[in-house]
N, C-alpha and C positions, 0 to 999 in steps of 0.2 A: 390292607385293613386300616381304617382310621384309628388314630391314637385314642380318641375318646371311646372307641369300642373295646379297647384293651387296657382300660384304665388300671386294672389290677395287675397287669403284667409288667415286665421290666423292659425298658427301652434304652438302647445304647446308641449314642450319636458319636461318630468319629469325624473330626475335622482335620484334614491334612493341609497344613499351612507351612509356609516358610518365611521366616523373617530375615531380612538382610540389612545391614547398616547402610545408610545413605546420608548425604549431606546437602544442605541448602543454605542460602544466606539472605538476610535482609539487605536491601540496597538503600543506603542513606546518603542524602546530599543536603547541604545547607547553603544558604546565601552568605555572602561575606560579612564579616563584622564580628565584634566580640560581645555583642549583647546577649546575655543569658536568657532574657525574656523571648519566648518564641511561639510561633504558631506551627503546629504540626499538620501537614497535609499528607494523607496516606491512602494507599490502595494496596490490594494484594495481587501479586503477579502469578501465583500458582493457579492451576486448574485441577479439576477432577481428572482422573485417568481416562483416556480414550475419548476426551471431548476437546474440540478446537478452542473453546473458552473465549469466543469473541465477545460475548456479552458478560460472562462471568469468568475472568474479569479484565480482558484486554481493553474493554471500553473505559474502565476506570483508570488503568495505567496510562492509556493514551492521553487522557485529560491531565493526569499527574505530570507527565513529561512535558506537555505543552505549557502548563503552569510554570514549571521550572524554567523553561526557555523565556517566557514572557516576563517573569519577575527578575531575571538575572541582571538586568540593567536598571532596576528600580531601587530607590532608597526608602526603606521603611524604618519605623521606630522600633522594630523588633526583628529578630532573625526568623526566617522560614526554614523549617526542617521538612524535607520531602522523604517519605519512607515508602519504598515498595516492599511490602511484607511478603515473606515466604510462609508456606505451610498454613495458610488460613483455613484451607479446606481439610487439613489434617491436624485437628486438635489445637489449632492456634499456636503451634510451636514457635513460629516466628515472633509472635507477640510475647510469649513467655520469655524468650531470649532477650527481647528488647527491654522488658521489665527488669530482668536480671541485671542488665548492664546499666540501665539509665533510670531505674525506678526511684532513686533518691533525688532526681532532678524534676519530678513531675510538678512541683510547686512553681516552677518557672514557665510552665506551659500556659499561655493565655487562652488558647483555643485549639481544639483538634477537629479537623474536617476529614471525614472518611468518604471515599468515592467507591461504590461497589455496585456494578451493574447499572449502567446508565445508557441513554441514547437509543431507546427502542424506536423502530419505525412504527410499530403498532403499540400504542400505550402512551405513557407520559412519565417524565422525570418527576421525582418527589423528594421532599426534604423533611427531616424531623430533627428536633433538638432535644438534648438531654443535659441535665445538670447546669443549665444556663440561667443567668440572671434575667430579670424582666428587661433590663436595658439592652442586653445582647439580643434577646428575642425581637425587640422593637427594631433594632438595627438591621437584623437579617430580613425582617418583613419589609422594611423600607427599601432594602436593596432589591427585593423581589418585585417591586411595583412595576418595573418596566418589562417584566416577563411573566405573563399570566399563565403560561403553559406549564410552569413548574407547580406541582400540587403540594400543599402542606398536609402532612400526614401525622398520625400518632407515632410515637417512638417505636422502633424495633431494635432488637438487641443482639442479633447473631451476626456480628462482623467485627472488623478491627476497632471500631469505635468503642466496643465493650471494654477494651483495655484501658481506655481513657476515662469514660464517664463513671466507671465503677471506682475510679480513684479521684473522683470529684473534679475532674477536668471538664470544663464546658465543651460540649461536643455537638457537631453537626453531622448527621448521617444523610448522604445523598445517594439515592438509588432510583428505582423506577418500577412501574407496574406495566404489565403487558407481555412480558417475556419469561415469566417464571416457569412456564411449561417446558422451556428448552434448557433450563439450567442443568448442568451435569450430564448433558446428552450430546450425542454426535450432531444433533441439529443446531447446536449453538455456534452458528457460523456468521461470517461478516455480513452477509446479505440481510440480516435482521437488524442492522445498526444504521441509524440515521446520523449523518455528519452534522446536520443542522442542530440536532438535539444534543450532540456532544458539545458543540459550540455554545449552546444555551447554558449548560452546566459550567463550562469554562468562564463565560462572561459573568455569571452570578458569583462565582468564587472570587474573581478579580475585583468585583464590586465590593464584596464583603471585606477583602483585604484592605481596600482603600478606605472604607468606612471605619474599620478597626484602627487604622493608622491615625485617623483623626481623633481617636479617643485614647490617647497614649497612656494615660495613667488609670484608665478605667479597669476595675476589677469585675470580670464577667462571671465570676463563680456564683452559683446559686447559694443563697443563705439557707441554712437548716436550723429549725427550732430544736429544742431539747427533745421533744417527743419524736422527731424524725429519727 
């Protein structure tokens, strides 16, 4: 019998569930140096249960790791902090722990770049910016001139960059369109990922890091009026 047909009756639902304690960790690495001013580059390494997670989000982690390798022998006017977040798929617990430990240091962050679901064989990489000054937006758009395949999109909010832009940190969110139908499913496998499109994201971020380095004293934070 449908519930609507027994609206005047009493319905009891019993859910049998078991909660067990578990543990996970954010993985954080930094370039050498004592400079407190830093750029955060992040991705989340957890996946939904019972999915391979190639697109969401091994793709982002692979770019993160290669960026760490490529920048290890470069000298920037700032520190780069690489974060592989845990538990993004489960209430953002990794982000909450990061804020608990380092929330007082957010004023030192020049820029946060989040990589979440990139490199689709069918579709395109995209980029969005939040809480960013006009100067930073111009810088990023100039960095994109050599790569027309990356699509500029409206901001989206549900990922690790939320932790930063909601605390007034200029943020870049890099993701893609074309593979949303496989997210959190068993079909999220490596054969859906394009190596060339992963490299596309890698090259763009390297270009942005270089351009930011040339603007050593620039404040990239968006100015807010009183009515904001």
